[in-house]
C-alpha positions in Angstrom: -184.6 185.8 161.5 -180.8 185.2 161.7 -178.4 187.6 160.0 -174.7 187.6 159.4 -172.1 189.3 157.2 -169.7 187.4 155.0 -166.7 188.6 152.9 -166.4 186.9 149.6 -163.1 185.1 149.3 -162.2 183.7 145.8 -159.2 183.8 143.6 -158.4 187.3 142.4 -160.7 188.2 139.5 -163.0 185.2 140.0 -166.7 185.4 140.5 -169.5 182.9 141.6 -173.2 182.7 141.8 -174.8 183.9 145.0 -176.5 180.5 145.7 -173.2 178.6 145.2 -171.5 181.0 147.6 -174.2 180.6 150.2 -173.9 176.8 150.0 -170.2 177.0 150.4 -170.7 178.6 153.8 -171.6 175.1 155.1 -174.7 176.2 157.0 -177.2 174.7 154.6 -177.3 173.1 151.1 -178.5 174.8 148.0 -181.7 172.8 148.2 -182.3 174.2 151.7 -182.0 177.8 150.6 -185.7 178.2 149.8 -186.7 176.1 152.9 -184.9 178.5 155.2 -186.1 181.7 153.4 -182.6 182.7 152.7 -182.1 186.3 151.5 -178.8 187.7 150.4 -178.1 191.4 150.4 -175.2 193.5 149.1 -173.3 196.0 151.3 -175.9 198.7 150.5 -178.8 196.5 151.7 -180.1 195.6 148.2 -181.5 192.0 147.8 -179.5 190.0 145.3 -180.9 187.3 143.0 -179.5 183.8 143.7 -178.3 183.7 140.1 -176.4 187.0 140.5 -172.6 186.8 140.2 -170.5 188.1 143.1 -166.7 188.6 143.0 -163.7 188.3 145.3 -163.6 191.2 147.7 -167.4 191.7 147.8 -169.2 191.6 151.1 -172.7 190.2 151.4 -175.3 189.9 154.2 -177.1 186.6 154.6 -180.5 186.4 156.3 -182.2 183.1 157.1 -185.0 181.6 159.2 -184.7 178.8 161.8 -186.6 175.6 161.0 -190.4 175.9 161.2 -191.7 175.5 164.7 -194.3 172.9 163.6 -191.5 170.4 163.1 -190.3 170.8 166.7 -192.0 168.9 169.4 -191.5 168.9 173.2 -189.3 166.0 174.4 -188.8 164.7 177.9 -185.3 165.4 179.2 -183.5 164.9 182.5 -182.8 168.6 183.3 -180.3 169.5 186.0 -182.2 172.5 187.5 -180.2 174.8 189.8 -182.9 177.5 190.2 -186.5 177.9 189.1 -189.0 180.7 189.7 -192.0 182.3 187.8 -189.7 184.2 185.4 -186.6 182.1 184.7 -184.8 178.8 185.1 -181.1 178.2 185.6 -179.7 174.9 184.4 -176.5 172.9 184.4 -176.4 171.8 180.8 -174.8 168.5 180.1 -172.0 168.1 177.6 -173.3 167.0 174.2 -176.7 168.8 174.4 -177.5 171.4 171.7 -179.3 174.4 173.1 -181.9 175.1 170.4 -183.2 173.2 167.3 -181.7 173.7 163.9 -181.4 171.6 160.8 -179.4 168.6 161.7 -180.4 168.9 165.4 -184.2 168.6 165.5 -184.3 166.3 168.5 -182.8 166.2 172.0 -182.2 169.9 172.3 -182.4 171.8 175.6 -185.3 173.9 174.2 -187.4 170.8 173.6 -186.7 169.7 177.2 -187.9 173.1 178.4 -191.0 172.9 176.2 -191.8 169.5 177.8 -191.3 170.8 181.3 -193.3 174.0 180.8 -196.2 173.2 178.5 -197.2 176.8 177.8 -193.6 178.1 177.2 -194.1 178.4 173.4 -197.4 180.1 173.8 -195.7 182.8 176.0 -193.5 183.5 173.0 -196.1 183.6 170.3 -195.8 179.9 169.3 -192.0 180.0 169.0 -190.6 176.5 169.5 -187.2 177.3 168.2 -185.8 179.8 170.7 -188.5 180.4 173.3 -186.8 182.1 176.3 -183.3 181.5 175.0 -181.2 184.3 176.6 -177.7 183.0 175.6 -176.2 179.8 174.2 -173.4 177.4 175.0 -171.6 175.2 172.4 -172.9 171.6 172.2 -169.8 170.3 173.9 -169.5 173.0 176.6 -171.2 172.0 179.8 -172.5 174.2 182.6 -174.6 177.2 183.5 -177.3 178.5 181.2 -180.3 180.7 182.1 -183.6 180.7 180.2 -186.6 183.0 180.5 -190.3 182.0 180.8 -191.9 185.1 179.5 -191.0 188.0 177.2 -190.5 190.6 180.0 -188.1 188.3 181.7 -186.3 187.6 178.5 -185.7 191.3 177.9 -184.6 191.9 181.5 -182.0 189.1 181.2 -180.9 189.6 177.6 -180.4 193.3 178.3 -177.7 192.5 180.8 -175.9 190.3 178.3 -176.0 193.1 175.8 -174.7 195.7 178.3 -172.1 193.2 179.5 -173.1 193.6 183.1 -173.4 189.8 183.5 -170.4 188.1 185.0 -169.7 184.7 183.3 -166.8 182.6 184.5 -165.5 179.4 182.9 -163.1 176.6 183.7 -160.9 175.0 181.0 -157.9 172.6 180.7 -155.5 173.8 178.0 -153.1 171.9 175.9 -150.2 174.3 176.5 -149.4 176.9 179.1 -149.9 180.6 178.4 -146.7 182.6 178.6 -148.2 185.0 181.2 -150.0 183.6 184.3 -152.9 185.9 183.7 -154.0 188.3 181.1 -156.6 190.0 178.9 -157.1 189.0 175.3 -158.7 191.6 173.0 -158.4 190.0 169.6 -161.5 190.5 167.5 -163.2 187.4 166.1 -164.8 186.7 162.8 -165.5 183.8 160.5 -162.5 182.0 159.1 -162.5 182.7 155.3 -161.0 179.3 154.7 -163.6 177.4 156.7 -166.9 179.0 157.2 -167.8 176.7 160.1 -164.9 178.0 162.2 -163.9 181.4 163.6 -160.6 183.1 163.9 -158.8 186.3 165.0 -157.4 188.9 162.7 -159.8 188.8 159.8 -161.8 191.5 158.1 -165.2 192.3 159.5 -164.3 190.7 162.8 -166.2 191.7 166.0 -164.8 192.9 169.3 -164.1 190.1 171.7 -162.5 190.2 175.1 -161.5 187.4 177.4 -159.8 187.5 180.8 -157.8 184.4 181.9 -155.9 183.3 185.0 -153.8 180.1 185.2 -154.7 178.2 188.4 -152.2 175.4 187.9 -149.9 174.1 185.3 -147.5 171.2 184.6 -145.9 169.3 181.7 -147.5 171.3 178.9 -151.0 171.5 180.4 -152.8 174.3 182.3 -156.0 174.6 184.3 -157.4 178.1 183.7 -160.2 180.3 184.9 -161.7 182.5 182.2 -164.1 185.4 182.2 -165.6 186.5 178.9 -166.6 190.2 178.6 -168.2 189.6 175.2 -170.2 186.6 173.9 -168.8 185.7 170.5 -169.3 182.3 169.0 -166.5 179.9 170.1 -164.8 182.9 171.8 -162.9 181.0 174.5 -161.8 178.3 172.1 -160.6 180.8 169.5 -158.8 183.0 172.0 -157.1 180.1 173.6 -155.9 178.8 170.2 -154.6 182.3 169.4 -152.3 181.9 172.5 -151.1 178.6 171.2 -152.9 176.8 174.0 -156.1 175.2 172.6 -158.7 173.7 175.0 -157.9 170.1 175.6 -160.3 167.8 173.7 -161.2 170.5 171.1 -161.3 168.7 167.8 -162.2 171.9 165.9 -159.5 174.3 167.0 -157.0 171.8 168.3 -155.6 168.3 167.5 -156.3 165.1 169.3 -153.9 164.6 172.2 -152.2 161.2 172.2 -152.0 161.3 176.0 -155.8 162.0 176.2 -157.2 160.5 173.0 -160.7 160.0 174.4 -161.0 163.3 176.3 -163.9 165.5 175.2 -163.9 169.3 175.2 -162.6 170.5 178.6 -164.6 173.7 178.9 -167.3 174.3 181.5 -169.5 177.3 182.2 -168.8 177.5 185.9 -170.2 180.6 187.5 -172.8 183.2 186.6 -173.6 186.5 188.4 -176.8 188.2 187.2 -179.8 190.3 188.3 -183.0 188.2 188.1 -186.2 189.8 186.6 -187.5 190.1 190.2 -184.6 192.4 191.0 -182.6 190.0 193.1 -178.9 189.8 192.4 -177.9 186.1 192.3 -174.7 184.1 191.9 -174.9 180.5 190.6 -172.2 177.8 190.4 -172.4 174.6 188.3 -170.7 171.6 189.8 -167.4 170.6 188.2 -168.1 167.7 185.9 -166.6 164.2 186.4 -164.5 164.5 183.2 -162.6 167.4 184.8 -161.8 165.5 188.0 -160.6 162.6 185.9 -158.2 164.7 183.8 -157.1 166.8 186.8 -156.2 163.7 188.7 -154.2 162.3 185.8 -152.3 165.6 185.6 -151.7 165.6 189.4 -153.7 168.9 189.8 -155.6 169.4 193.0 -159.0 171.1 193.3 -157.9 173.4 196.1 -157.3 176.4 193.9 -160.7 175.9 192.3 -162.4 175.6 195.6 -160.9 179.0 196.7 -162.0 180.9 193.7 
């Protein structure tokens, strides 16, 4: 069951039906509301009828189910495995791969590749074929390190470290713009953009704490290569925080604009390093190789990889 809180943004004095508001969030259509077992609750936790009217300034909580597991089948996938033991697997996720199935993405997901590689994985998680062993996620167009569990005990051991923020996650990004300070800490809370429910932004009501550390490794002519460490794990966190600095990630077509000098460049964000304690008690550090797309852009900008190699 998924759950999220949404402020109702309408013209002052206006109201709308609950089902119309839910459809306006862009996550599913009105016809999918019953398929996904959507429930809408008011701020006091009371379930609202879909025909109920809600007004500007109200806050509702939406709960919904993932697609039924029976629709999701294992699929062969060329997985780039960096580590594998009885409890977990560490992968270098390719850009363009969605982590887990959802409506609109029922094929070619990382979870389906894992289900094919480990035939009893879903059974270990009570038949779950949507999120079996998913510890954390990466955006579709973010490449790099991701860790998945093979059994519930391992999942709890790993997920607990993400909740307690004891995991060290480091990313690389190329920015369109140069931060005013060579390094810094961003602490702007992040929430859904009331003007576009598929996006996130800073400085909105009901936003959640978000903290990002960044360090500029090299810069020139309006571009910067940065190392980032996220202390929280909000959706689109790095992309939103970099936009808030006026330096969106190069190739980000959601939070930035197409760069005329790099019109074909895809999202330049890579989950680079991960430090975590494995379920067997061993402390491990993993590094995902820097993708070819980074080398191509860095070469065009005249950046070397020496500073990356030293980090």
